[in-house]
C-alpha positions as a Markdown table, in Angstrom:
| # | Residue | x | y | z |
|---|---|---|---|---|
| 1 | Met | 0.0 | 0.0 | 0.0 |
| 2 | Ile | 1.3 | 3.5 | -0.9 |
| 3 | Ile | 0.4 | 6.4 | 1.4 |
| 4 | Leu | 0.4 | 9.8 | -0.2 |
| 5 | Gly | 0.9 | 13.0 | 1.8 |
| 6 | Pro | 3.8 | 14.1 | 4.0 |
| 7 | Met | 5.7 | 10.9 | 3.3 |
| 8 | Ile | 5.7 | 11.3 | -0.5 |
| 9 | Gly | 9.1 | 13.0 | -0.6 |
| 10 | Val | 10.7 | 10.1 | 1.4 |
| 11 | Leu | 9.1 | 7.5 | -0.8 |
| 12 | Leu | 10.3 | 9.2 | -4.0 |
| 13 | Ala | 13.8 | 9.6 | -2.6 |
| 14 | Gly | 13.9 | 5.9 | -1.8 |
| 15 | Leu | 12.9 | 5.0 | -5.3 |
| 16 | Leu | 15.7 | 7.1 | -6.8 |
| 17 | Val | 18.4 | 5.8 | -4.5 |
| 18 | Asn | 17.3 | 2.2 | -4.5 |
| 19 | Pro | 15.9 | 1.4 | -8.0 |
| 20 | Ala | 14.6 | -2.0 | -8.8 |
| 21 | Pro | 17.4 | -4.3 | -10.2 |
| 22 | Pro | 17.3 | -4.7 | -13.9 |
| 23 | Pro | 16.3 | -8.0 | -15.5 |
| 24 | Ser | 19.2 | -10.4 | -15.9 |
| 25 | Arg | 19.8 | -14.0 | -16.9 |
| 26 | Ile | 22.6 | -16.5 | -17.1 |
| 27 | Val | 23.8 | -17.2 | -20.7 |
| 28 | Ala | 26.7 | -19.5 | -19.8 |
| 29 | Thr | 27.9 | -21.3 | -16.7 |
| 30 | Gly | 30.4 | -23.9 | -15.5 |
| 31 | Leu | 33.4 | -21.6 | -16.4 |
| 32 | Asp | 36.8 | -21.5 | -14.8 |
| 33 | Asn | 38.0 | -18.1 | -13.7 |
| 34 | Pro | 36.2 | -16.2 | -16.5 |
| 35 | Arg | 37.7 | -12.7 | -17.2 |
| 36 | Gly | 37.5 | -10.5 | -20.3 |
| 37 | Leu | 35.0 | -11.3 | -23.1 |
| 38 | Ala | 34.2 | -10.2 | -26.7 |
| 39 | Phe | 31.6 | -11.1 | -29.3 |
| 40 | Gly | 32.5 | -13.3 | -32.3 |
| 41 | Val | 30.6 | -15.0 | -35.0 |
| 42 | Tyr | 30.0 | -18.7 | -34.2 |
| 43 | Lys | 27.2 | -21.0 | -35.0 |
| 44 | Arg | 27.1 | -22.9 | -31.7 |
| 45 | Gln | 24.9 | -20.5 | -29.8 |
| 46 | Gly | 24.4 | -21.1 | -26.1 |
| 47 | Gln | 27.1 | -23.7 | -26.0 |
| 48 | Val | 30.6 | -23.5 | -24.4 |
| 49 | His | 33.5 | -24.8 | -26.4 |
| 50 | Arg | 37.2 | -24.2 | -26.3 |
| 51 | Ile | 38.9 | -22.5 | -29.3 |
| 52 | Val | 42.5 | -22.3 | -27.9 |
| 53 | Thr | 44.0 | -24.5 | -25.2 |
| 54 | Gly | 47.4 | -24.9 | -23.5 |
| 55 | Leu | 47.8 | -21.2 | -22.5 |
| 56 | Pro | 50.1 | -20.6 | -19.5 |
| 57 | Ser | 48.3 | -20.1 | -16.1 |
| 58 | Gln | 48.7 | -20.7 | -12.4 |
| 59 | Ala | 46.1 | -21.2 | -9.7 |
| 60 | Thr | 45.7 | -22.4 | -6.2 |
| 61 | Pro | 45.5 | -26.1 | -5.5 |
| 62 | Thr | 41.7 | -25.9 | -5.8 |
| 63 | Gly | 42.0 | -24.3 | -9.3 |
| 64 | Ala | 40.5 | -21.0 | -8.1 |
| 65 | Glu | 42.1 | -17.5 | -8.2 |
| 66 | Ala | 44.0 | -18.3 | -11.4 |
| 67 | Val | 46.5 | -16.0 | -13.0 |
| 68 | Gly | 46.7 | -16.3 | -16.8 |
| 69 | Pro | 44.8 | -15.1 | -19.9 |
| 70 | Ser | 42.8 | -12.0 | -18.8 |
| 71 | Asp | 41.4 | -10.3 | -21.9 |
| 72 | Val | 40.3 | -11.0 | -25.5 |
| 73 | Thr | 39.4 | -8.9 | -28.5 |
| 74 | Leu | 38.7 | -9.6 | -32.2 |
| 75 | Asp | 40.7 | -8.0 | -35.0 |
| 76 | Gln | 39.3 | -6.7 | -38.3 |
| 77 | Gly | 39.3 | -10.2 | -39.7 |
| 78 | Gly | 37.4 | -11.6 | -36.7 |
| 79 | Thr | 40.5 | -13.4 | -35.3 |
| 80 | Pro | 40.6 | -13.5 | -31.5 |
| 81 | Arg | 43.6 | -11.8 | -29.9 |
| 82 | Tyr | 44.2 | -12.3 | -26.3 |
| 83 | Thr | 46.6 | -11.6 | -23.4 |
| 84 | Thr | 48.5 | -14.5 | -21.9 |
| 85 | Gly | 48.7 | -12.8 | -18.5 |
| 86 | Pro | 47.3 | -9.8 | -16.7 |
| 87 | Gly | 46.5 | -6.7 | -18.8 |
| 88 | Ser | 43.9 | -5.6 | -21.3 |
| 89 | Leu | 43.8 | -5.0 | -25.0 |
| 90 | Leu | 41.6 | -3.4 | -27.6 |
| 91 | Ala | 41.6 | -3.9 | -31.4 |
| 92 | Val | 41.9 | -0.6 | -33.2 |
| 93 | Gly | 42.3 | -0.6 | -37.0 |
| 94 | Arg | 45.0 | -3.1 | -37.9 |
| 95 | Gly | 46.8 | -2.7 | -34.5 |
| 96 | Arg | 46.0 | -3.0 | -30.9 |
| 97 | Ile | 45.9 | -0.8 | -27.8 |
| 98 | Val | 47.2 | -2.5 | -24.8 |
| 99 | Val | 47.3 | -1.9 | -21.0 |
| 100 | Ser | 50.6 | -3.2 | -19.8 |
| 101 | Ala | 50.6 | -6.1 | -17.3 |
| 102 | Gly | 52.0 | -3.7 | -14.6 |
| 103 | Gly | 49.1 | -1.3 | -15.2 |
| 104 | Gly | 51.4 | 1.7 | -15.6 |
| 105 | Glu | 51.3 | 2.3 | -19.4 |
| 106 | Leu | 49.0 | 2.5 | -22.3 |
| 107 | Leu | 50.7 | 1.1 | -25.4 |
| 108 | Arg | 50.1 | 1.0 | -29.2 |
| 109 | Val | 51.1 | -2.2 | -30.9 |
| 110 | Gly | 51.4 | -2.3 | -34.7 |
| 111 | Thr | 50.8 | -5.2 | -37.1 |
| 112 | Arg | 54.5 | -6.1 | -37.0 |
| 113 | Gly | 54.7 | -6.0 | -33.3 |
| 114 | Arg | 56.3 | -2.5 | -33.0 |
| 115 | Thr | 55.3 | -1.0 | -29.7 |
| 116 | Ser | 55.1 | 2.7 | -28.7 |
| 117 | Thr | 53.9 | 4.3 | -25.4 |
| 118 | Ile | 50.8 | 6.5 | -25.6 |
| 119 | Ala | 50.7 | 7.5 | -22.0 |
| 120 | Ser | 52.1 | 6.5 | -18.6 |
| 121 | Phe | 50.3 | 6.7 | -15.2 |
| 122 | Pro | 52.2 | 4.7 | -12.6 |
| 123 | Asp | 49.8 | 5.5 | -9.8 |
| 124 | His | 46.6 | 4.6 | -11.7 |
| 125 | Gly | 47.1 | 0.8 | -11.7 |
| 126 | Ala | 45.4 | 0.5 | -15.1 |
| 127 | Thr | 43.3 | -2.6 | -15.6 |
| 128 | Ser | 41.2 | -2.0 | -18.8 |
| 129 | Val | 40.7 | 0.2 | -21.8 |
| 130 | Ala | 37.8 | 1.2 | -24.1 |
| 131 | Asn | 37.6 | 3.3 | -27.2 |
| 132 | Gly | 35.3 | 6.3 | -26.5 |
| 133 | Pro | 32.8 | 7.9 | -29.0 |
| 134 | Asp | 35.0 | 11.0 | -29.1 |
| 135 | Gly | 38.0 | 9.0 | -30.3 |
| 136 | Ala | 39.8 | 9.1 | -26.9 |
| 137 | Phe | 40.8 | 6.0 | -24.9 |
| 138 | Tyr | 39.2 | 5.5 | -21.5 |
| 139 | Val | 41.4 | 3.6 | -19.1 |
| 140 | Gly | 40.0 | 2.0 | -15.9 |
| 141 | Gly | 42.2 | 1.4 | -12.9 |
| 142 | Lys | 42.4 | 1.6 | -9.1 |
| 143 | Thr | 41.6 | 5.3 | -9.0 |
| 144 | Gly | 38.6 | 5.3 | -11.4 |
| 145 | Val | 38.7 | 6.2 | -15.1 |
| 146 | Arg | 41.2 | 8.4 | -17.0 |
| 147 | Arg | 40.6 | 9.9 | -20.5 |
| 148 | Val | 43.6 | 9.6 | -22.8 |
| 149 | Thr | 43.8 | 11.3 | -26.2 |
| 150 | Pro | 45.5 | 9.5 | -29.1 |
| 151 | Arg | 48.4 | 11.9 | -28.6 |
| 152 | Gly | 48.8 | 10.9 | -24.9 |
| 153 | Arg | 47.2 | 13.7 | -23.0 |
| 154 | Ser | 45.7 | 12.1 | -19.8 |
| 155 | Glu | 43.1 | 13.5 | -17.4 |
| 156 | Val | 40.7 | 12.2 | -14.8 |
| 157 | Tyr | 37.3 | 11.4 | -16.3 |
| 158 | Ala | 35.6 | 9.8 | -13.3 |
| 159 | Ala | 37.3 | 9.4 | -10.0 |
| 160 | Gly | 36.1 | 6.6 | -7.8 |
| 161 | Pro | 36.7 | 3.0 | -6.6 |
| 162 | Ala | 38.8 | 0.6 | -8.6 |
| 163 | Val | 37.5 | -0.4 | -12.0 |
| 164 | Thr | 37.8 | -4.0 | -13.3 |
| 165 | Asp | 36.5 | -3.3 | -16.8 |
| 166 | Leu | 34.6 | -0.7 | -18.7 |
| 167 | Ala | 32.6 | -0.3 | -22.0 |
| 168 | Trp | 30.5 | 2.4 | -23.7 |
| 169 | Gly | 26.8 | 1.7 | -24.1 |
| 170 | Pro | 24.4 | 2.6 | -27.0 |
| 171 | Asp | 23.1 | 5.4 | -24.9 |
| 172 | Gly | 26.4 | 7.2 | -25.1 |
| 173 | Arg | 27.1 | 6.5 | -21.4 |
| 174 | Leu | 30.2 | 4.8 | -19.9 |
| 175 | Tyr | 29.6 | 1.6 | -17.9 |
| 176 | Leu | 32.0 | 0.5 | -15.2 |
| 177 | Leu | 32.5 | -2.9 | -13.6 |
| 178 | Glu | 33.6 | -2.6 | -10.0 |
| 179 | Arg | 34.1 | -5.0 | -7.1 |
| 180 | Asp | 30.5 | -6.1 | -6.9 |
| 181 | Ala | 28.5 | -3.8 | -9.2 |
| 182 | Leu | 27.8 | -2.5 | -12.7 |
| 183 | Ile | 27.8 | 1.3 | -12.7 |
| 184 | Arg | 26.6 | 3.8 | -15.2 |
| 185 | Ile | 28.4 | 7.2 | -15.4 |
| 186 | Gly | 26.0 | 10.0 | -16.2 |
| 187 | Pro | 26.4 | 13.7 | -16.9 |
| 188 | Arg | 29.0 | 15.6 | -14.8 |
| 189 | Gly | 30.3 | 12.3 | -13.5 |
| 190 | Thr | 27.2 | 11.2 | -11.6 |
| 191 | Arg | 27.1 | 7.5 | -10.8 |
| 192 | Gln | 24.1 | 5.1 | -11.0 |
| 193 | Val | 24.1 | 1.5 | -9.8 |
| 194 | Val | 22.7 | -0.6 | -12.7 |
| 195 | Ala | 23.2 | -4.0 | -11.0 |
| 196 | Asn | 24.8 | -5.1 | -7.7 |
| 197 | Gly | 25.5 | -8.3 | -5.8 |
| 198 | Leu | 28.0 | -9.5 | -8.4 |
| 199 | Thr | 30.8 | -11.8 | -7.2 |
| 200 | Ala | 34.3 | -10.9 | -8.3 |
| 201 | Pro | 33.2 | -9.8 | -11.8 |
| 202 | Gly | 36.0 | -10.2 | -14.4 |
| 203 | Gly | 34.9 | -8.7 | -17.7 |
| 204 | Leu | 32.3 | -6.5 | -19.4 |
| 205 | Thr | 31.1 | -6.0 | -23.0 |
| 206 | Ile | 27.9 | -4.4 | -24.3 |
| 207 | Arg | 25.7 | -5.4 | -27.3 |
| 208 | Gly | 22.4 | -3.8 | -28.1 |
| 209 | Gly | 20.5 | -3.0 | -24.9 |
| 210 | Ala | 22.4 | -5.4 | -22.7 |
| 211 | Ala | 25.6 | -5.7 | -20.8 |
| 212 | Tyr | 27.4 | -9.0 | -20.6 |
| 213 | Val | 29.4 | -9.6 | -17.5 |
| 214 | Thr | 31.6 | -12.5 | -16.4 |
| 215 | Asp | 30.7 | -13.3 | -12.8 |
| 216 | Cys | 32.9 | -15.1 | -10.3 |
| 217 | Gly | 36.1 | -14.4 | -12.1 |
| 218 | Asp | 38.2 | -16.1 | -9.6 |
| 219 | Cys | 36.1 | -19.3 | -9.2 |
| 220 | Arg | 36.8 | -22.8 | -10.6 |
| 221 | Gly | 33.9 | -24.4 | -12.4 |
| 222 | Thr | 31.2 | -22.0 | -11.1 |
| 223 | Gly | 32.0 | -18.9 | -13.2 |
| 224 | Ser | 29.2 | -17.6 | -15.4 |
| 225 | Ile | 28.3 | -14.9 | -18.0 |
| 226 | Leu | 25.3 | -12.7 | -17.1 |
| 227 | Lys | 23.2 | -10.7 | -19.5 |
| 228 | Ile | 21.9 | -7.6 | -17.8 |
| 229 | Lys | 19.5 | -5.2 | -19.5 |
| 230 | Ile | 20.6 | -1.6 | -19.5 |
| 231 | Arg | 17.7 | 0.0 | -21.3 |
């Protein structure tokens, strides 16, 4: 029952601060330490299958908290490119943009493997990178998000808690994956919780009106991919 009158301001405030969680569903489960993810073109929809094996990794005796491949992207030809250790990468043209394993540099890697430094931020602890609609690179890390121009000018875009991964949505907003939540960055840096209650989320990508999140990124055999509606 809703009571109108003196309490209406409190009720509305509660609705704004604690919105109902968006619809979500599991699209894949039974994964080992799932981290970064990207869309490809495959016919086996809804099924999990390995396309590359034998990559180096280390884990606890139980198989959890693994250290190994952390991110994946697809180049212009649709070929998967991936990190073999900590770090993040983004396919841009014929090359790639890479967050170094130590999280202190944003690098450009050409088709022949030539590497150049775009920007350095040793205190940011960079973890992820996304290409913004304005042509700049947005780098998530332990101090929030930094905006980096192609010429290397770096500035704070959204200060806040550590960011695991980030992606731009079709609404022109930046979405952040944090310790246990999916966050939307609004005008003037405002923050809105899109979904919470996540368990060690490892990666984020967006297609259409939904965010896809790898959940339980440090779990053996119980990791999953969640589809969360964002509009």
